[in-house]
N, C-alpha and C positions, 0 to 999 in steps of 0.2 A: 712653108718653110725649106730653104735648099738645105738638103742633107745629104752626107756620103753616098748616097743611091746617084746623085747623079757622077760621082767620080769613076773612070773604070777601075773592073775590077783589076788591073795591073797594079794601079797605084792605090789602091783602097787600103792595103795591108800589104808590110811586109815583115816577114822574119827572119831570124839568126838565131842561131845558139849564141849563150853569151859565153865570154872568154874563161869565166869561171863553171861554166854550165848552166844550166835554165835557158829561159827560152825571153828573146828579144823581140817586142812586137810595133813597127812603124804602122802611122796610117797617111793616107792624105795623099799630095803629090809632090813632085819639087823636090831638091835636095837639101840640104840642112845648110848650106850654103853659109858653116861656120866653121872654125877649128874647134880642135879639142878644148872645151871647157877647164878652164883652171881656176878657178874663182874659188878663193879659199873660206869666202862667205855667204856662197850659196846655202840654203837651206836643208839642204840635202844629209846633213851630219856626215860623220866618215864612211867610206865607201863600203858597202857591203860586200860586191866583189869584183874581183878585177874589170870587169868590163866599164864599169862608173867613170873607171878614169879616162877612159876613148870611146864610150860610145855616145853618138851624137844622133840627134832625131826623132830619136826613139818615142814611142808613146807611151809602151808600157814594158815592166818589166818582170820576171817572175824567177825567180832566183830558187836553187835547188833548197834553199833552207822555208821556203813555203811563202816565201816575203814575198807581198806584189806591193811595186810601188808603181803610181800613176802620174804620169808627167802631164800639168795641165796649161794648153795654151792662155786661157786668158789671162788679165791680171790680176794680181791679189790686191787689191784697195780696201780693205776691210771686210767686204762684204761676204768672203766664204768661199772661194772659188777653189780654194786648195782644200775641203773637205766637201762639198755638192758637187762637183764635180767628177772625182772619183768616187761619189756614190750611185754615180748613175751608173759606170763600167762595172764596179765590183756585183749591183745588181744583178745586169746581165750577165756579168760571170760567174753567180755565184759563189763569192769570195767569204771568206773567213773578213769579214771587217775587222775583228781586233788583231789582224796582221797586214793592213794597207797602210801607205803612209803614202806622199804626195810631193812633188816639188814642181815650182815654175818650170815650163819647157824652155830648152834655149828657144833665138828665133827664125823663126823656118818655116819656110812652104808647109810644112806637115803642118802646123799647128794653128793655118790658119781658122778662124772663125768662119763657118760655115753660112753664118747670118749675113755674114759681106762677101759672100759670093765662093767662099775661098780664096778669096784676092790677100786678104793679112790681117795680121795680127790686130785686133781691134775688139776694146775695151769701153765701150758705150753705148747708148741707148738700151739701156737695161737688157744688153743682151750676149751674156754671160753663159749664163745657164739655159735659157731658151735657143739660144746660137748653136750649140755643141750638144745638144740634149740626146737628139736622135740619131749622131753619127756614134757619140760617144756608145747608144745600145747599142746600136751595131758593131762595134770593135769586142764589146766585152762578150756578145754570144755570140761572134767569130770564131775568138780564142775559146770559149766555152766548147766548142763544137770540136774544137781542133784538140783538146785535151781527154774530151771523149772517144776520138776515135784513136787518139795516140794509145789510153786504154784497152778498148777494143782489142785489138792487134797483139797488144801485151795476154790478153787474158783469152785470144783468139776466141773470143763472142762477139754479135752484130753489137753496135754501137744503140741502136733503137733498146738493148734492155738495159742500157746502164742509166744512170741518172746523178746528179750533182747536187754537193750540197759543202757551207762552207769550205771550200779548198779544197773537197777531193772527190773524185770521183766513186762512185760504188756501183759494186754488183749482188744486187741484193741477192741474187740467183746464186751465185756464185761464194756469197761470202766473204767478198773481200773489198778491199779500198784501197786509192792509191793518192797518195797529195798531189795538188797542180805541181809544185816543187819537185817531187821523184818524177812527174811525166814529162816537165818542161822542157828537157831538151828535145823529148824524143817527139812531142808535141811542135816544134821548127819543123820537123821534116813533112807534117801532113798539108796536104793541100787546102787550100783556104776555101772554106766552105762559101757556096753562092749565097747568098738569102737566107744567113741564119735565121730560124724562127725569133721571135721575141717572145719575151715574158706577157702573160696575162696581166693588164697592173692589179686584177685582183690578185694575183699571185706573190706582189711584190714583198719582199722579207727588208731590205734595206731605205727604199725610194719610200717616202712619208713617214721614219722614225726621224729623231732628233739625236745623233750620238754627238756626242762632243766633237768641236771642230780639232783637227787634227792638227791646226798648229796652235791650240790655246794654251800649252803647257810650256811651250818655247815663249808666248805671248807673257804668260804670267812670271816665268821667272826671269825676262830679260834677255833669255838667250836669243830669242826671235831676229834677225839680220833685215834691220831695211835698208833703203840705200843710203842711208847716211851712216851707216854703220862701218862700207867698205873701206878697207884700212889694206891698202898694200904697200910694200918694200918701196922704201926712195919717194913715197908721194909726199908731195905739198899740195900747199891752197891755197884756194884764190878766191875774191870777191871781183867782184865790178862795179866800178863808177859809174853813174848812169846819168843820163843827160835828165833833166827836169822837166822836158816835154817829150814827149813821144818821138820819133823819127828824128831829134838831134843826133850832131854827130859832134865827136870831140876834134874842138881846132888846133889849141896850144895845151902843151902838157908840161907844167913844171914838177917833174919826179922828184927833185934833190929832197925833200922833204922825209916822201914817203919812201924814198932808197934810205935814209936815214936811220929808221927805224929798223933795231935787232929783228931779224930772225925775215926782213923781207931780202926778196931774191933777186925781184924784178918787177917792173912796169913796164907791159903790152898795152899797146891800143888794137881795138878790133871793132869791127862793123859796131858792136852792141854801148860800145861802153870802150874804160880804160881798165884793165884787170889790173891787179895787184897779187902779186904770187908771193907766199911766205910760205915759212915752215910748218905751221900752226895757222889756224882760223885766227888766233885774236891779235896776233902779229900782223896778220894782212888785214884785219879792220884798220888797224889805229893806223895801215903804212894808208889804206884808202880816203882815213881823215884826215892824215897828213897831205892829201894830193891839192893837187889845184891844177884846174880844168876851166878853160875855156870851152864853150861848147856853141856852135855855127848850130843856131834856127831858124835857118831859111825857110827849109823843111819843115819845120818842127809843128805839129798838130797843136790848136788853140782852142780846143773844143772848151767850150762851158757849160754848163749844168743847168743854168739859168735861161739861157740862149737857145739850147738844143730843147729843152722843154718848151719853151714858144715857137720855135721851127714842128716838134713833134703835134704841138695841138693844134697847129693851123694848117697842117696836111689833114689831120680828123675832116675838115671841111672837105678834100677833093677826094672822087672817088678813085681807089687803088686799082691791083690788080685781082680780078677776080677768083676767087680759089674756090669759091663753090655757089650754085644759084638754082635753088627748088621755087617752083611754081612761079608764081607773078607777085614778088614783093609790092611793087609800087602798085599794084591794082589792090591788092592787100594793105596796103597803106591810108590810100584813098578811101577804101568804103569801112575805113575803119572806125571805130569812137572814138577813140585815142590815141597818140602812140606816145608814148613816153624812151627817153634816152638819158644815156650815162657817159660820162666821160672817165674815164681814169689812167693813171700817169705812176711810172712805175722805174725808179732811179737805177743807173750801174750799183752794181753791188760785186766784189771781191769772193774767190772760192773759200780762203783764208783756211787751207786745209792744215794740221796740228804738224807735222814732217816737213821744213821748209825744201824746196825744189833742189836738187843736188843730184849730181854725175859727175861719176869720175872715167877718166879717158887715158889709159896707156899705150900711145902713139909714140913708136921708133923711126916714122917714116916709110915703112916700106909694110905697116900693118896695124892695126891698134885691137884695144879690147877696153869695153866701155860697161861700164854698172849703170843703172839709173832705175826708180822707181818711173815707170811709166803705163800708161793705157794705149799706146801706138806703137812699140816697139819697132814696129816693119818699116815704117813712116820714119821715125828717127833715125835708123840704120841706114835708109836712104839716103837721107839729109846730111849725117855723119860720114859717108862716101864721097859725097860731093865735096863739103870741106876739107875733108882731107885728101880730097883724089884718090881714095882707093878703091877697092870694088868691093859688092860684099862677101866673095870670100877672103878677102883680108880682113875682117871686122869680124870678130866675134863681142858678140851683144847679148850683155846678160839684162835682165829685164825680172828686178825685184821685188818687193814688196812695199807699197805705200802706205803711207802713215795718211791715209786719203784722198781722194783724187776728186769728184767731184763734177770733173771734166777737164779739167785744168792741166792733168795729165798726159790727156788724147791731143793735144792739137795738134793738127795737121801740118804744121810750118817746123813742128820741134822747134820749139823758138831756144830754149835749155840745154837740150841737147848741141843746137848750133853754137849757140854760146863756149860751151868746155870745150867743143871741138876747135874752135878758132884759137884759145887761147892753149891750149896743147898742142894745136900742129906748129907756134911759135916757140913753144918750151922743150917739147919732143922729150917727156921726163914725164912720169906719172903727173898726173893732178887731179885734186875734186875742185871742181866749183861749186859754189854756196849761192844760191841767193836768200839775203837774209829775207823775213816777214816782211820787214820795212823793202825791200828791193820787188819781192813781186806785188805787195800792194801797192805800192806807188810806182810800179812800173812794167805791169803785167799784164792781163786780158781778164776782161770782165763781164759778167752776164752783160749783156746792152740794155742800155734805157728802152722804157717802150710807153707808149701809150695806147689806148684802145676805146675805141665806143663801143655800145652796144645798145641797141633800141629794138623796142618790142610795143604789137600794133596790138587792141583787144578789142576786138570785137562786142556786138550788142548784148550776147549772150559772155560774156565775158573769158572768153575763148583766145588764147594769141594767137592771130592769126597769121603776125608775120614777124620777123627776127633778121635783126641784120648787127654786122661783127666788123668794125674795120679795126685794124690793128699798123701801127708804124716802128718798126725796129732797124737792125743794121744788120751786117756780113755774114756769118754764118750763120747765126740764128735767124735771120730774114731768108735767106738760101733756101731753107725749110720750106716756107711757102710755097715758091718756085718751083721746089721739087714735086710738091702736093698738085702745083698744078701742071705740072708735065704728066703726071702722073694723070690724072684725071681728060687733059687732052687727048691725050695717046690712048687709055685707055689698054697702058700695056698691064701685064700679068706678074707685076712683081711684087707681090707682100712682104718681102722684108725691107723694101726702098719705099712701100706705103706708110708699112709701118714705123718708119724712120720719121715720118713727117709729126711736127709736132703740132701745130696749128690746130687748134681746135675744129677741126672741120667734120668732126666727129661728134658734136655737139645733139646729147640723143634724145633730147625732147621730143617728142610727135608736133610737130610745129610744117606746116604744108608748105608754106613760101619762106625759105632762107636765103639770106644774101650775104657773102662773108667777103670780104676783101681784105690787100694788104696794100703797102708801102712799101716796096722790098728794096733799101737805101745801103750804100755804098759810104764809111767814112774811113778812108788806112792810115788817117792819121790818130785814128783811138782803135785799141786793139779792143776788140770781143771775140767773145766765145761761148761755146754752149756750156751749159752750167745745170746740176743737177736738175733735169726735171724739162726745162728750156724753156719755151714758149709757155707750154703749159703751166708755167708759175704762174704768168699775165692774163692767158686767156681765160684758164678756168676761175682766176681770182674775179675778172669781171661776169663773167655769166654766171657765176655760181652766188656770187652776191647781189647781181640784177633780178635772178631769178627770184630768189629772195622777198624783195622789193615787190615783183611781180604778186607772187603771193598776198602780201599784206594789201595792195591795190586792190586786189578782187575776196579779200576778206576768207582767206583759207589758210592752215594752218601749212607751214614751211615745207617739212613731211609729207602730206599726202597730196600739198600741191605737185610736187615733183613725182610723188608716187603715180598720178593717175596720168600725168605726161610721158611716164615710163613704159606705159603696158604692151609696148612694141622689144621691150628692150630687160627679158628675165632676169640678165648677169645683172645687171645695173640696180633693177628692182632689187635680188637678191641682198646685195652689199646693204642696202637703202633701208631694207626690212632688219636686216643683222643687227647694224649698226643704231636702229632706233631701238631696237630689245636690251642688247646690250647695255646701251646708255639711259635706260629709261626714258625714252624722250619721254616730253611733257611734263617730267616730275622730278625736275631736278628740286638740291633743296632753296629754303629761303635763300631769298639775298643773291642766286645766282642763276645766269641767263645761258640758254645752251643756241647752240646753231651748228645747221649742219651742211654740209657738201658733199655731190657726188660727180665719181667721172669714171674716165674707160680708156685704156690707154697701154700700148705694149702688151696687146691680149691681156690685160689684168683687170678689173676695177676696184675700187677700195669706195667707199664711203666711210665719214669722219662727222664726230659731234664734238665739237668746243664747249668747255663748260666757263664762263668766264663769270668775276666782279667788278664792277668798277667804283669808286666809292666818291664820294662828293668833289675830293679834288684831282680827282681822275688819275687816281691811282688804281690800275690795271694788276689782276691777278689771274693769270689764266689757270685754274684749278686741276681740269681732266681735259687727256682729250681720248675718245674711244675710236676705234679704227675696225671696220670688218673690210677682208681682204680673202676676193677671190682671184689666184695666180693660178687657176686649173689646176694641174698636180705640182703641189709642194714637196718639192723633193725633201728639203730638211725644215721640217716648220717651224723651229728654233731661229734658224737661219732670217728665215722671211721674216719673224715677228721682229726679230733685233731688226734688221732691216727697215722695217716700217717705223719702231724707236728711235732709230739712228734719222731718219727722216724727218721725226716730225721737230728734233729736236736742232737738226738744219733749219728746216721751216719756219718754225719760230726764232730763230738768230736772225734770219734774214728778215724776216714779218716784223718783228721789233725794231730790230735798230740797224738792216744791212741798209746802206747808203755809202756810196762812193762817190764823195763831190770832189768837182773840178772846175778851178777857175782860171784862165783865162790856159789852160794847156794841162795846169799842173795839178796832181790828184791831191789833198787836202788831207787824207788818212794815212796812217801807215804801220799800224799794228792794232793789237786787239786794246787797247787803252783808248782809242778812238776810234776803232771797228767792233765791239761788243759782239759776244756772241753767249746765247744763253747759260748761264750760271747754276751751280747744283739747288741752291735757293728758292730758285726762279721755274726749272723744271716741273711740270703738273705732274699728275696722277697720269700713267699710258698706260693703257688698256689696246688688248689686240685680240679679234676675234677670226678665225682664218674660216671661210666658207669652200668646202669640198664640191666644187665641180664637178669634180674629175674630167675637165677638159686638156687640151695641151697646154704646157705649160707655157705662164706669160712671165714679163719681165717685173722684179720687183724692187731696181735698186733704186728706181726713181717713182716710185708708185705713192709712197708715206708722204711726199711732197707737196702737189698744188690744191690738194685739198684743205688742209690745213688755214691759209688766208684766207678764207671764204667765208670757213665754217665762223674764224673767231670771228670776222667782224661782223656777220649775223650776228652771232652774242651778243655782241658788246651792242649791235641796233636793238637787240631787245634788253638791254641791260637801261641804256640811256637815250636810244632813238634817235641816233645820229649814224648816218651812211659813211662809211669811207671809201675813200676812191684814189687816195693815195697811197703808198708803204716809201719808210717805214710808220710803223704808228708811234716812234717818237716825234716825227716832224706832227701828228695831231696834238703833241703837247701831252700827251701819256706817259705818266711816269709808270714804269716797269717795276713790280712789284718783286 
């Protein structure tokens, strides 16, 4: 994993004295690329030192009152980055956790994610904690050593005789101590230590514990500020009328009725549609409804769900681009006693985050200030500059906390930021551009549809002698298959990029002959984007349901069958054993069936057991989901459990209901009434066990998603003997209890 060891010492840490005393630490390379922040809604509360007013690009502040503020470069999308990453720093710093607070950082190279080679701030691929982990440890350890060195000079003793505890340097021999706050200004004058020693994990005091989230109180009392809460003086609100089909353009606009709506200030045509700007959202929305637009649809998309499904299923019969090729599959198939296969289909799905997309832009013709919840602020800022005609230094970009992301706010094309900047460029007055849920549901980006075919050959001894896996999907998601191919062909030593790959070439079972291929397709008229767990959602579903089918074929218990095939995969086996024990595998209550699945990715491993019952009229009740998770070092176990729980809710929503249908290029769904998510009464009992492997940190954000579907499908088979080959389950006429 890339870390700050690859950054030159000169750029690793920079320190200075705060204007009001105290220590300011910056890490990484590059400049802030922004002006002084003036965000009235940042979640940092009132300034605690005069430095807060002008310091940009800093990583950590230790003020003279012994308070420590950690700035976090990763996005806060509900996963707890504002708590987990400060815990890593505080651990090596030996900080008093009760005196630690956190803020989202400016958008600056200093805060780029090491997981992406320090090239950009990007919070996708479950890379927040595992991306920043090593670098944050080094910074905490270096600053701790500088504080010790400052104390040693003050007391004229050897630094090696001093120790630290709870934000104090302690001289046991001399019987004295000094707080970090007292030492902070002097520490800023100390040389930056080379290769500061890191703690033995056995001595961790903060990592591995579960303190309350630092943002919990503000989120509980409603004072926490999301992007949609940003409100600046003289700000207008805009919504955009969008074409019914993707890539449509406004041809003729009759805005007379819209402009007659009280509060509407103007109507502007942009590339993405026609913006109605008003004093508030409701006036803008009313004005949009009054607008008459004739659309040019010569270049508009005409994707139709049924036609696309047929095309994908035909392509399953054609060899794709080989991604993994072990052994001699064709020979093994020829010699096999029997070869079985199954086809699966997964429709388009929407991210459907709770907080609608929104961007505030204050553009005056020569500079801009932007606020939005985003997973990709670096790219957003670049696109904003291109639209507004500004250099990076002329834009101050505030990455705000988001009410859910699931990948939608990590769009490499920065679609919603570009739209807002296009409106602001014409308006040259502060404006908040809001995508309603209907806007995003009918005109956003989607988990791409996918078709998968798997096959397995069984020899005379009932062993699996060959396995094939073929996938068809599109665009950004499909490109991940190509990335894996590149890695395989060139044998690059790029672990982070290799880990980004979401095609299930990591299929873990001990099978000598394996062939995996994919059709990498592009559909520029149908926007597709990664969505939480990306291809794992479909690839693992096919793999784990088919493995279950094979177990039944050879007369073995699905758990034991998997366990035997995982003899060389100890971490897979460990979570499989753990979940079987925690769920009481094989001992469910009468009328309840169990299903099981296992996988590893993002340097983490998970196994899940789902318990269901199905009534005679196909009423499906999901009773319980039990998970066993090995994510290496769990920085904050409660946050890990919370992420797994949220992933289960997210996964069940997709599995049971998730489907975006297109008819002649028009999306048929619009909001939660026709694109439902799991309700409280439908939510099962959820139990999560953490398996402590003490291995390096793995990703957790997506880990809980992929196995839920196959485990649920396997449980349904146990209940009624029916195999699930497509999603969502409502398509198979199940009634969700």
